[in-house]
Residue frames as qw, qx, qy, qz and C-alpha x, y, z in Angstrom:
[[0.294, -0.701, 0.650, -0.017, 22.20, 82.51, -9.88],
 [0.761, 0.333, -0.533, -0.161, 23.92, 79.59, -11.62],
 [0.807, -0.467, 0.343, -0.117, 24.42, 76.52, -9.48],
 [0.308, 0.614, -0.722, -0.083, 27.72, 74.76, -9.95],
 [0.971, -0.095, -0.180, -0.123, 27.96, 71.03, -9.94],
 [0.380, -0.762, 0.525, -0.013, 30.76, 70.21, -7.48],
 [0.839, -0.034, 0.520, 0.154, 31.29, 66.77, -9.03],
 [0.656, 0.699, 0.165, 0.232, 31.74, 68.29, -12.51],
 [0.006, 0.939, -0.312, 0.148, 34.22, 70.80, -11.10],
 [0.647, -0.506, 0.569, 0.034, 36.14, 67.99, -9.36],
 [0.841, 0.256, 0.438, 0.188, 36.17, 65.84, -12.52],
 [0.466, 0.860, -0.003, 0.209, 37.33, 68.76, -14.65],
 [0.234, -0.860, 0.443, -0.090, 40.10, 69.57, -12.17],
 [0.800, -0.242, 0.541, 0.093, 41.19, 65.93, -12.11],
 [0.768, 0.519, 0.282, 0.248, 41.51, 65.94, -15.90],
 [0.237, 0.939, -0.131, 0.212, 43.34, 69.27, -16.00],
 [0.365, -0.768, 0.516, -0.103, 45.87, 68.14, -13.38],
 [0.944, -0.029, 0.328, 0.030, 46.46, 64.66, -14.83],
 [0.242, -0.525, 0.653, 0.490, 49.70, 63.63, -16.48],
 [0.544, 0.351, -0.525, -0.552, 49.56, 62.24, -20.03],
 [0.243, 0.084, -0.965, 0.059, 49.92, 58.74, -18.55],
 [0.197, 0.267, 0.725, -0.603, 47.01, 59.35, -16.17],
 [0.507, 0.401, -0.060, -0.761, 44.89, 60.72, -19.02],
 [0.437, 0.237, -0.798, -0.340, 45.57, 57.55, -21.00],
 [0.075, -0.107, -0.939, 0.319, 44.44, 55.47, -18.03],
 [0.345, 0.363, 0.411, -0.762, 41.28, 57.60, -17.71],
 [0.522, 0.360, -0.398, -0.663, 40.54, 57.03, -21.39],
 [0.319, 0.067, -0.942, -0.077, 40.90, 53.26, -21.01],
 [0.086, 0.255, 0.786, -0.557, 38.55, 53.45, -18.01],
 [0.425, 0.390, 0.067, -0.814, 36.13, 55.51, -20.07],
 [0.479, 0.242, -0.688, -0.489, 36.12, 53.03, -22.94],
 [0.193, -0.077, -0.959, 0.193, 35.50, 50.19, -20.48],
 [0.227, 0.328, 0.543, -0.739, 32.65, 52.16, -18.88],
 [0.491, 0.362, -0.205, -0.765, 31.02, 52.86, -22.24],
 [0.422, 0.119, -0.858, -0.267, 31.24, 49.19, -23.27],
 [0.034, -0.189, -0.875, 0.445, 29.64, 48.21, -19.94],
 [0.363, 0.382, 0.271, -0.805, 26.81, 50.68, -20.50],
 [0.490, 0.304, -0.535, -0.618, 26.34, 49.36, -24.05],
 [0.269, -0.003, -0.963, 0.003, 26.12, 45.77, -22.79],
 [0.132, 0.326, 0.703, -0.619, 23.49, 46.78, -20.23],
 [0.418, 0.404, -0.058, -0.812, 21.59, 48.66, -22.94],
 [0.410, 0.162, -0.797, -0.413, 21.59, 45.56, -25.15],
 [0.107, -0.183, -0.931, 0.297, 20.15, 43.57, -22.24],
 [0.200, 0.483, 0.484, -0.702, 17.45, 46.23, -21.87],
 [0.449, 0.522, 0.645, 0.331, 16.80, 46.27, -25.66],
 [0.025, 0.919, 0.082, -0.385, 17.73, 49.97, -25.74],
 [0.773, 0.389, 0.259, 0.429, 19.25, 50.08, -29.23],
 [0.207, 0.903, -0.016, 0.376, 19.95, 53.82, -29.25],
 [0.489, -0.809, 0.315, -0.083, 21.75, 53.78, -25.90],
 [0.875, -0.128, 0.369, 0.286, 23.80, 50.76, -26.98],
 [0.621, 0.627, 0.183, 0.433, 24.73, 52.49, -30.24],
 [0.034, -0.952, 0.112, -0.283, 25.69, 55.76, -28.53],
 [0.604, -0.696, 0.388, 0.002, 27.95, 54.07, -26.01],
 [0.864, 0.101, 0.344, 0.354, 29.62, 51.76, -28.52],
 [0.444, 0.787, 0.081, 0.421, 30.39, 54.88, -30.58],
 [0.295, -0.910, 0.240, -0.165, 31.86, 56.61, -27.51],
 [0.800, -0.379, 0.419, 0.204, 34.15, 53.63, -26.88],
 [0.756, 0.427, 0.301, 0.394, 35.10, 53.59, -30.57],
 [0.185, 0.936, -0.038, 0.296, 35.97, 57.29, -30.51],
 [0.524, -0.763, 0.378, 0.024, 38.36, 56.69, -27.61],
 [0.820, -0.076, 0.473, 0.314, 40.06, 53.81, -29.42],
 [0.559, 0.726, 0.210, 0.341, 40.20, 55.92, -32.59],
 [0.102, -0.964, 0.202, -0.142, 41.96, 58.66, -30.62],
 [0.704, -0.491, 0.476, 0.190, 44.51, 56.15, -29.33],
 [0.778, 0.300, 0.430, 0.345, 45.08, 55.01, -32.90],
 [0.340, 0.895, 0.102, 0.270, 45.41, 58.53, -34.30],
 [0.213, -0.922, 0.295, -0.135, 47.91, 59.61, -31.65],
 [0.937, -0.153, 0.155, 0.272, 50.27, 56.65, -32.00],
 [0.053, -0.849, 0.431, 0.300, 53.88, 57.73, -32.38],
 [0.938, 0.344, 0.042, -0.032, 54.97, 55.78, -35.45],
 [0.265, 0.764, -0.570, 0.146, 58.66, 56.43, -34.90],
 [0.403, -0.366, 0.797, -0.261, 58.56, 53.44, -32.53],
 [0.262, 0.107, -0.898, -0.336, 58.28, 49.94, -33.99],
 [0.048, 0.263, 0.892, -0.363, 55.69, 48.90, -31.37],
 [0.356, 0.351, 0.113, -0.859, 53.25, 51.46, -32.81],
 [0.441, 0.152, -0.693, -0.550, 52.54, 49.07, -35.69],
 [0.252, -0.167, -0.941, 0.153, 51.46, 46.40, -33.21],
 [0.113, 0.385, 0.542, -0.739, 49.23, 48.81, -31.30],
 [0.372, 0.288, -0.276, -0.838, 47.75, 50.04, -34.57],
 [0.409, -0.010, -0.851, -0.329, 46.76, 46.47, -35.49],
 [0.148, -0.305, -0.841, 0.421, 45.22, 45.89, -32.05],
 [0.201, 0.394, 0.258, -0.859, 43.27, 49.14, -32.23],
 [0.405, 0.176, -0.547, -0.711, 42.06, 48.30, -35.76],
 [0.332, -0.145, -0.930, -0.055, 40.87, 44.92, -34.53],
 [0.032, -0.380, -0.680, 0.626, 39.07, 46.40, -31.51],
 [0.287, 0.353, -0.027, -0.890, 37.40, 49.03, -33.69],
 [0.410, 0.058, -0.739, -0.531, 36.26, 46.38, -36.16],
 [0.259, -0.268, -0.906, 0.200, 34.81, 44.31, -33.32],
 [0.095, 0.394, 0.427, -0.808, 33.04, 47.38, -31.95],
 [0.360, 0.222, -0.375, -0.825, 31.59, 48.05, -35.39],
 [0.432, -0.093, -0.849, -0.291, 30.23, 44.50, -35.62],
 [0.147, -0.323, -0.782, 0.513, 28.93, 44.62, -32.05],
 [0.215, 0.350, 0.153, -0.899, 27.08, 47.79, -32.99],
 [0.423, 0.125, -0.589, -0.678, 25.64, 46.37, -36.21],
 [0.524, -0.151, -0.827, -0.140, 24.52, 43.13, -34.56],
 [0.500, -0.593, 0.216, -0.594, 23.93, 44.51, -31.05],
 [0.876, 0.015, -0.476, 0.076, 25.97, 41.50, -29.96],
 [0.536, -0.792, 0.222, -0.189, 26.87, 41.40, -26.28],
 [0.935, -0.153, 0.173, 0.268, 29.34, 38.52, -26.77],
 [0.600, 0.548, 0.010, 0.583, 31.45, 40.67, -29.09],
 [0.154, -0.852, 0.142, -0.480, 31.41, 43.47, -26.52],
 [0.821, -0.545, 0.172, -0.002, 32.54, 41.02, -23.83],
 [0.854, 0.170, 0.097, 0.482, 35.50, 40.11, -26.04],
 [0.265, 0.742, -0.037, 0.614, 36.31, 43.80, -26.55],
 [0.521, -0.797, 0.099, -0.288, 35.99, 44.34, -22.80],
 [0.916, -0.278, 0.105, 0.269, 38.60, 41.63, -22.15],
 [0.647, 0.411, 0.052, 0.641, 41.04, 43.33, -24.53],
 [0.047, -0.819, 0.023, -0.572, 40.41, 46.73, -22.96],
 [0.725, -0.677, 0.091, -0.088, 40.93, 45.40, -19.43],
 [0.888, -0.047, 0.092, 0.449, 44.19, 43.74, -20.47],
 [0.443, 0.573, 0.045, 0.689, 45.43, 46.93, -22.11],
 [0.308, -0.837, 0.027, -0.452, 44.37, 49.08, -19.17],
 [0.838, -0.534, 0.088, 0.075, 45.99, 46.74, -16.63],
 [0.793, 0.170, 0.072, 0.580, 49.19, 46.65, -18.68],
 [0.174, 0.742, 0.018, 0.647, 49.18, 50.44, -18.84],
 [0.573, -0.784, 0.046, -0.232, 48.78, 50.61, -15.04],
 [0.895, -0.263, 0.098, 0.345, 51.84, 48.36, -14.66],
 [0.566, 0.466, 0.069, 0.676, 53.83, 50.58, -17.02],
 [0.163, -0.845, -0.006, -0.509, 52.82, 53.59, -14.94],
 [0.775, -0.629, 0.066, 0.023, 54.00, 51.89, -11.74],
 [0.854, -0.048, 0.146, 0.498, 57.34, 50.98, -13.28],
 [0.425, 0.426, 0.133, 0.788, 57.90, 54.47, -14.65],
 [0.168, -0.344, -0.435, 0.815, 56.66, 56.48, -11.66],
 [0.316, 0.700, 0.465, -0.441, 53.27, 57.43, -13.11],
 [0.633, 0.707, 0.267, 0.170, 54.59, 57.68, -16.63],
 [0.109, 0.939, -0.304, 0.121, 57.59, 59.83, -15.73],
 [0.840, 0.188, -0.400, 0.315, 60.94, 58.05, -15.81],
 [0.576, -0.810, 0.090, 0.061, 62.89, 58.14, -12.57],
 [0.609, -0.528, 0.407, 0.428, 66.60, 59.02, -12.65]]
């Protein structure tokens, strides 16, 4: 008999029921989590774990970059920010530099917090009225 992990089922359901705005917020949270794990791994001298988690954060930022809607002028600005963050992640990975990851973390927190404000003002990403 296969045992089901109730947490995995809950997490999967949360993702499946999330709006696009909520999914974006979850991705920002995921990138922040992976950068935190990478910083801890650097402290512990666990090079492989640091690498793996920096790559996970980079893949999330890459996905944001790929899915930008370039019909809006602001997409160019976001593209530049994402390029910068990805470059910093690359250097953090090469050097295993926690200070660079702390800088990236600040950018990610700012972007996530801004996104949360946008969600509040647009009723969870859905315009009201």
